[in-house]
N, C-alpha and C positions, 0 to 999 in steps of 0.2 A: 508726558514727562519722561525723564531719563529711565526711571524704574520700569515703566510699562514697556518702553522700547527695548530695554535690556532683557526683560522676561520674554518678549516676543522673539527677539533674535535667538536667545538661548533655546526656547522651545522649538522653533523651526530648525535650528542647527542640530539639536539632539534628534529630531525626527528625520532630518536629511541623513545624518550619520547612520541612524538605524536602518534606513532604506538602503544605503550604500552597503552596509554589512550584510543585509539580507540578500541583496543582489549578488554579492561576491560569494556568499555561502551557497546560493542556488547554482551559480556557475561552477563551483567546485564539485557539486553533486551531479553535474552534467545536465542540469535543467536550464533551458534557455528561454529568453523572453519570446512571447508570441510575435509572429511576423508583423501584425498591425502595430504593435508597440515599438518594434524595431524601426518601422517606417516613420513613425512619429518622431522617434529619436533622431533618425537621419535628417528629418525636416525641422529639427528643433531650432536651428538658427533662423530659418525662414519664419517659424512660429514666433520667435522672439522679436523679429523685426516687424512683422505684420500685425501682431495682435492688438496693439494700441490703435493703429489706424483702422483696423476692422471694427473695433469696439466703438470708435468715434463715428464711423459710418452707420453702424447699427443704432447708435443713440440718435443720430439725426433721422434715420428712417423711422425709428420708434416714435419720436416726437412729432414727425410730420404725418404719419399714416395710421398709427395704432391708438386706440382709445386707452385712456389711463385705467389700469386695473383690468381685471377680468381674465377669462380663460385664454383669449387670443394673446394677450401680453405674456401670460405665463408660458404658453407654448413657445412664443418667440424667444423668451429668455432661456428656456430650457434647451432650445435648438441652437442657440448662439455659440456655445463652446464647440459643438460638433462642426458647425459651419466654419468657424475660424480655423479649426484643425484641418478641415478639408481644403480651405483656401491655402493654408501653408503647405500642405502636401502638393497641391497643384503648382504652386509657385516653385517649390523645390524641384519638382520633376521637369517643369517647362522652362525655368529661368536659371535657378541656382546651379543645379547639376550640369546642364549643358554649358553654361558659362565657365564653370570650374574645369570641365573636361577640355574645353577649347583653350583656356589659358594654360592648363597643365601640359597640353600637347604642343604648345607653341614653340617655335624655334628659339625665342628669347629665353624661355624657361630652360630649355635644354642647354643653351650656351652658359647661362648663369650657374646651373647645377653641375655642369661639367668642370667648372673651376676656372 
């Protein structure tokens, strides 16, 4: 219903705004995010693009190879977010960043940005 959707959007919006304010306050105090968190932030676009595909693959793997319920499934589901983040980091370092650097350094980009 509309009410439930509105409450969900408002609650996540307030939480996100609070996180933003906390991050800005910590930055003003000279405290910075840990290096692993910065790396995940750098790879966030790769994470955004890959997470649904990785979850689909994981679901197919789970359905084909893992028994329903039990400790093996629990371990699989607990490890899944970490595996998806590691996949996104690898994709960022091996595909996204080299491609960006190649395009950013191309003659066409220099011509266009020169005016």
